[in-house]
C-alpha positions in Angstrom: -13.1 -23.7 -15.9 -15.3 -22.4 -13.1 -17.6 -19.4 -12.7 -17.1 -17.2 -9.7 -20.2 -16.8 -7.5 -20.9 -13.1 -7.3 -22.6 -13.2 -3.9 -19.4 -14.9 -2.5 -17.2 -12.2 -4.0 -19.5 -9.5 -2.6 -19.5 -11.1 0.9 -15.7 -11.2 1.0 -15.5 -7.7 -0.3 -17.9 -6.5 2.5 -15.6 -8.1 5.1 -12.5 -6.4 3.6 -14.2 -3.0 3.3 -15.9 -3.2 6.7 -19.3 -2.5 5.1 -22.6 -3.8 6.5 -24.4 -3.2 3.3 -22.0 -3.7 0.3 -24.8 -4.1 -2.2 -24.1 -0.7 -3.9 -20.6 -2.1 -4.6 -21.8 -5.1 -6.5 -20.8 -3.7 -9.9 -17.2 -3.4 -8.6 -17.3 -7.1 -7.5 -18.9 -8.2 -10.8 -16.2 -6.4 -12.8 -13.4 -7.9 -10.7 -14.9 -11.4 -11.0 -15.3 -11.1 -14.7 -11.7 -9.9 -15.1 -10.3 -12.9 -13.3 -12.6 -15.3 -15.1 -11.2 -14.0 -18.4 -7.7 -15.0 -17.2 -8.7 -18.3 -15.7 -7.0 -21.4 -17.0 -9.2 -23.9 -19.0 -8.4 -26.8 -16.7 -9.4 -25.2 -13.4 -11.5 -27.2 -11.1 -13.4 -26.5 -7.8 -10.0 -26.2 -6.0 -9.6 -22.8 -7.7 -12.9 -21.4 -6.4 -11.6 -20.1 -3.0 -8.4 -18.4 -4.3 -10.1 -16.9 -7.3 -13.0 -15.6 -5.2 -10.5 -14.1 -2.7 -8.6 -12.5 -5.5 -11.7 -11.0 -7.1 -12.8 -9.6 -3.7 -9.3 -8.1 -3.1 -9.3 -6.5 -6.6 -12.7 -5.0 -6.0 -11.5 -3.7 -2.6 -8.4 -2.2 -4.1 -10.6 -0.4 -6.7 -12.9 0.7 -3.9 -10.0 2.1 -1.9 -8.8 4.0 -5.0 -12.2 5.5 -5.6 -12.5 6.5 -1.9 -9.1 8.1 -2.1 -10.0 10.1 -5.1 -13.1 11.5 -3.4 -11.5 12.9 -0.3 -12.2 16.6 0.3 -9.4 19.0 0.9 -8.6 20.9 4.0 -10.8 23.8 5.2 -11.1 26.2 8.1 -14.1 27.7 9.8 -13.1 30.2 12.5 -10.7 28.5 14.9 -11.5 25.0 13.7 -9.4 23.5 10.9 -10.3 20.2 9.3 -7.6 18.4 7.3 -8.3 15.4 5.2 -6.1 12.4 6.0 -4.1 10.9 3.3 -5.9 7.9 2.0 -3.6 4.9 2.2 -4.3 2.6 -0.7 -1.0 0.8 -0.2 -2.5 -1.9 2.1 -5.3 -2.5 -0.4 -2.8 -2.9 -3.2 -0.7 -5.2 -1.1 -3.7 -7.4 -0.4 -4.6 -7.5 -4.1 -1.1 -8.5 -5.0 -1.0 -11.2 -2.3 -4.3 -12.6 -3.4 -3.3 -12.5 -7.0 -0.1 -14.5 -6.2 -2.3 -17.1 -4.3 -4.6 -17.4 -7.4 -1.7 -17.5 -9.9 -1.7 -21.3 -10.4 -5.2 -21.0 -11.7 -4.6 -18.1 -14.1 -3.1 -17.9 -17.5 0.3 -16.2 -17.7 0.2 -12.6 -18.5 1.6 -11.1 -21.6 5.3 -11.0 -21.8 7.4 -8.6 -23.8 11.0 -9.3 -24.6 13.2 -6.6 -25.9 16.8 -6.2 -26.7 18.5 -3.5 -24.7 20.7 -1.3 -26.8 23.7 0.4 -25.3 
């Protein structure tokens, strides 16, 4: 089992988000790293570091994109000028998270499965 390096997760997150100063987003990165560490397999070695770091950064970026989308102002008009907020597109961030999670899957415990009988 390995510990994810928070500065490395933050650096990757900054690249994804296009931020010069991502330090205010450190809590997002720490939460994402901790979540992946809890799911990490016991027998992980150093080969897991890069995919797990990338997955943590992608998860933090997805959460960042969701937070940004939730804070968009609505449309407003002032005289002849009308400003309309663009629809935030969180789909690419979610796709990046899913792709990163798939790459890290060999190093993570399987999720909870639920089997049910389907009744007619």
